[in-house]
N, C-alpha and C positions, 0 to 999 in steps of 0.2 A: 838562649838560642834565638838566632835571627829568623826572618821569614823570607822564603823564596816563593815566587809565583812562576809556574812553569807552563809554557804553551807548547803544544805539539801539533805540527802541521799534518795535512792529509796524508802525505807519504809515510809519516810516522805511525799512522793508525789505519793503514790500508787493509790489514788482515789480522788474523789471530796471533801470528808470530810477532808482528809488530806490537800488538797489545801487550804481549808478554815482556818484550824489551822495555816498553814504556813503564810498566808496573815495576820492573826491577830498578829502573832509573829513579822513579819517584821514591820508592821505599828505601833506597840506598842512602838517602839524606833526609833525616827527620825534619829539617827546616823547610822542606818542600811541602807547603801546606795547602796551596790552591792550584788546581790544574785546569787549564783552558784547552779543550780539544777542538780540532777542526773536524769536518766530515771526512769519511774515508776517501783517500785519493786513489790513484792508479796503482794496480798491483803489477802491471807489466805495460810495455809501451802502447799497445793497442787497446788497453782497458779503458772503461769509462769512469769518469769521476761521478760520485754520487750526486753532488750538487748540480752537475750538468743534466743528469737524468731527472732530477726533481724539477728543474726548469722545463724540461720536456713534458713532464706531467702537467704542469700548469698551463703550458701552451695548448695542450689537448683539451683540458677542462675549459679553457677560455673560448674555444670554438665548438664547445659542446660535443666533443669526441671522447670516447672511453680512454681512460688513462691507466686502467688496471694492469694491462700487460707490462707496461714499463715499470709500474710500481712493484709488481711481483718480482721483477729482477732486482730492484732495490731491496725489497724485503728479504730476498734470498741471501743477499750479501750480509745483512745484519744477522740473520738466523744462522748462517754458516759460522760467523765469528763467535756468536753466543754458544753454539754447540761445541766448537773446538776449545772454548775457554771453560766449558762446564758451568755456565751461568744458569741459575735456577730462579727465574722470575717469568711472568707471563708477557714475554716480548711480543708474541703473536697478537695479543689483544691490543697492545700499544700500536703496533703496525697497522692493524685494521682501523683503529680510531684515527690514525694519522692519514690514511688513505681517504677516509670519509671526510675529514676536515679540509683536506686539500681541495676536494670537490665543493664542499659547502662554503668555504671562505673565498675561493676564487681569487686568491692573492698570490702574486709572484713572490713577494718577500716571505710570506708564511711558508709557501712550498719550499723555497730554497733553504730556509732556516732549519727545516726538519733534519737535514743531514747532520748538523752539529748537535741538535737536540737529541736525536736517537743515539749518536755516538757518546754523548755526555751521559745519558742514562746507563748505557752499557758499561762505560768506564767507571761510573760511580758504584755500580753493583760489583764490578770486578775488584775494585779497591776496598769496598766496604765503607765508602765515604758518603757524606751527604751530597745531595744534588740541589744546586741553586739555579732556577730558571732565569736566564737573563731578561726575559720579558717582564719579570717582577722587579728588577733592580737596575737595569740599564735603560735610560730614558732619552727620548727625542722630543723636541717640542712639536707643536702642531704643524710647523713648516718642514719638519724633517731634520732640523739641525740638532746635533748631539747636545744634550743638556748635561754638561760636565759636572757642575756642582750638585745638581739634584741627584745625579747618578752616584757621585762620590758619597753623598750623605746616606743614600739608601743601601749602597754596597757595604759601607762601614757597619751599619746597623745589622745587616744580614750576617756579616762575618762574626759578630759578637755571639750569635747563636750557632754558628757553624765553623768551628776552628779548623776543620779540614773538609774541603768541599771541591766538587767538580762543577765548573761554571762554563757551559759551552760558549764558543766564540761566535762572531759574525752578526749577532742580532740583539735587538732590544725591543722596545715598544713605544708607541705614541702615548700621550696622556690617557687616551681612552682604552689602552690595553692592546690595540691592534699591533701586530708584530711588524717591525721595520728592520731592515738590514743595513749594515754598513756597506760601503762600496769597496774601494781599493784596500786590500790587505785587511779584510774584516776581522779575522780571528787575531791577527797581530794587534789590531786596535783594542780588542777586548782584553787581551793579555796585559797590555799596558795600562788599561783602565783599572783592572783588578789589582795590579801591582801598586798603583798609586793609592787605591783605597786601603790596601793592606799595609801601607807604609813599608813595603818590602825592602829588604836589604839588597835584593837582586831579582831581576826579571830574566828568566832563562827562556830562550826561544829555540826549541828543538826542531830540527829539520833533517834533511838528508845530505847535507854537506858539512864540512868541518868549520865553515865560517866564510867570511868575505875573502875573496882572492884579490891579489894586487892588480890583476888585469883579467880581461875576458879570456878564458881558456880556449875558446874557439879561435882566438887570434894568436895569443902568446902560449907557447908550449910549457906546460907545468908551472904556471905562475905560483909564487909563494902565497901562503895564507897570511892575511893581516891579523896579527895577534892582538893589537890594541889600536883603537882610533877614537876620536872624539865625536860627539854628536854633530858638531859643525863640519868635520871632515866627511862624516856619513852623508850629511845633507848635500855637500858638493858632489860626492861621488854618485849618489843615487840620482840626483838631478841630471847628471850626465850619462845615465844609463846603467850604472852598476845594479845588479839584482840582489837577490836573497831577502833583503828587508828594506823597506822604504822609510826614510826618516819621519815622514808625516804619520806613519802608522804607529809610531812609538812616542809621539809628542807628549802624552801624559807622563811617561817616566822621565823623559828629557826635562820637562818642566819641573818635576819633583826632584830631580837630581839623583834618580835611581839608576845604577848601571845596568846595562843589558848584556847578556852573554849569549852569543849564537853558538849552539852546540849540535852535534851530529848524533841522532838516535842510534845509528848503526855503528858508531865509533865513540862511545860515551867517555872513553879515557882521554880523548883529545880535548885540550882546553878550549878550543874554538876561538872565537873573536870576542874580545871584551870592548864594549862601547861605553865611554865615560864622559863626564862633563869637561874635565880638564885633561890636557895632554900628559903623556908619560914624561918622566924626567928625560932630559936631553941624552943621557947616557943609554937610555933604553929604547930610543926610537931611531929609525933610519932616516935617511935624507928625505925620502918620500914615503907616503902611506899607500897610495894607489893611483891607478890611471884608469880613466873611463872616457868614453866618447860616443858621439852620435853622428850619423850622416844626414845628408839632405837639408842643407841650409842655403840661404841666399844672403849675400852681403850687399847692402845698399850703401854706397859711398857718396856723400854729399859734400861738395867743395864750394866755398864762398869766401872771398877775401874779407878780412876783418870780421869773420863770424864771431869771434870771441867777444867782441865789443857790442854785438847786436843783441839787445835785450829780448828775451823770449824766443830766440831762434830754436833752441833745443825743444822747448815746449811745443812749438808749432809742428816740428817734425814728428814728435810723438803723438800729437793730436791727430795728425793725418792717419796714423796707424789706428788710433782709438776709434776714429770716425767709421772705420770699416771693420771694427771688432777683431783687430789683429794685435797680438802681443809680440814683444821682442824678447830676444835671448840675451844679447850683449850690446854694449854701446862703447866700443873703443873710439877715442876722439883725439884730435890734434887741434892746433890753434885755428887753422882754417878748414879743417876737415872733421866731419862727423860721420861715423859708420854705424849702421844699424844691422844687426844680424837677426834674421827672421827665419823660422822653419818654413821649408817649401810648402808644406801642407796648409800653412796659414795664408800663403799668398795666392793659392789657386783661385783663379777668376777675379782677383782683386788687385793684382800688381799694377795694371795700367791706371786704375783709378787712384791708387795711393801715390804713384809717381806724379800724376797730374795734380793731385792736391798739394803735394810738397812743392811743386813748381809754382803753384798759385800763391801759396801762403808764405813761402820762404825765398822765392826768387833766387835760387842758387846759381852759381856760375856753371857748374856741371853736376850731373848725377850719373853714376856708373852702377850697373847692376851685374853682379857676378853670382851665378848659380853654381851648383855642383860643389858646395863647400862642406867639409866635415870638421867638426870641432872635437878637440881632445883636451881634457883637463888633467893636469898633473898636480896632485894634491898632497900636502904633507907639512906639518908644523916644523919638521926638520929642515925645511928649505929656508926658514926665516933667518937663521943665523949661520947658514952655510954659504960662504961667498962662492959665486960662480954657478949657482943653480941654473939660472936662465941661460948662461953661456954653454953649460953642459948640454942642456936640452937642444939649443939651436945647433950646436956642433953635431950632435947625434943625427939630427934631421938632415943637415948638410951632407954628412958623410954617407947617408942612406940615399942621397939624391932626391930628397923631398923638398919642394919649394913651400915656404911659409907664406901664406896669403894674408894672414892676420895674426897678431899676438896681443894678448890682453892679460896684464898682471894686476890683480887687485891690490888695494892699499894694505891688505892683511899680509901679503907676501907669502901666503902658504898655498896659493893656487895660481898656476900659470895655464892659460888657455891659448892654444894655437889653432888656427884655421888652415887646413890643407885641402888639396883637391881630393874629392871623394875617392878617386882611383888610388890615391896614396895612403888611404886611411889605415889599412892593416900594416903596411910597411912602416908608417910613422909610429903606430902603437908599439910595434916590436922594437924599433930603434930606441924609443924613449925608455922602454922597460929595460932593455939590455944596458943602456948607458948608466942607469941609476941602480940597478939591482944585480946584474950578472957580475 
């Protein structure tokens, strides 16, 4: 029997009914041996997330104000779940100790981590499984950088004594034992770390959607679900704004070659989205995998005759950005033209200095600044061997009345990025989707 590590998001553990769904999912497959829970999420649109409330507790403690009223609301959420599940352990004592420690430790990371900690304790009692505290096995160095190999060694050792266990997400500890949290996608990161240590055959990430969609449903009506994509395609799509899961959050399983399956807690029979190292066979994949995009970019176009024969020209352009702590998104170039795409937020209050620095160091013939740019990435390994992919995309935009201000196709040929006016962003997204999918 193989091993699966399963992670459940906050929406999947928001109340007792969701706990019951989660237990049924876990026990339906004996290979699901390790569970990584998030803190309870929202039960309804105007509800509060437990983690947000815990941060409020810390802020009050930090200014020497009472936090008990907010913590009581937190405690009531957990107690309500425990009562409805019929759990028989002294949760009230654990909650009292937690409230006391939040005040005593005065640490934002410790306070925030208690959402996952408490949910993990409840879930371990509900399943009858062991509990592994991430503070004991997931480690950061003194500077706060994740210590991957140290963690992997400690987790492996702990798993030898706990063949079935609940390991809360989101946090670990410094060498001195002080609790420290991950930032972006914290529980997703923990799930991937646990999967790597368990040498899992599959990492299942359970949430409240069926998987990745081929396009933003707020723009494209009823987009199809992506049934399979590669980690590299995920990287491209998530970088350009696709949500559900960020590739950086599952780097440990990517590195270990462990596939990831995005599943829906509320629809467990749906196969979801499978993320793998290698693409599917050509017969199984479509021409494109997905479309994603961002608004609010600026295009800096630098023209200079014989630019291609001038040593260090590109380096000096990028040095001008680096000098003012500005990163770039893309670098479409020609023989005598170099374009730099930069997020508008990066250029605030720095544009004039950067342009002046480029003029001083590069002495270009002209520099043109175009703001109001949106970028759209069309991604898919099926594009590589399909003649006319770029032509289809360009034709779709032409027929939709969208002017292309920039086009950039990487050497991999599975990603085409176009720049359009921000006002045309939604129209362009729909046109591309309909051209390749409908």
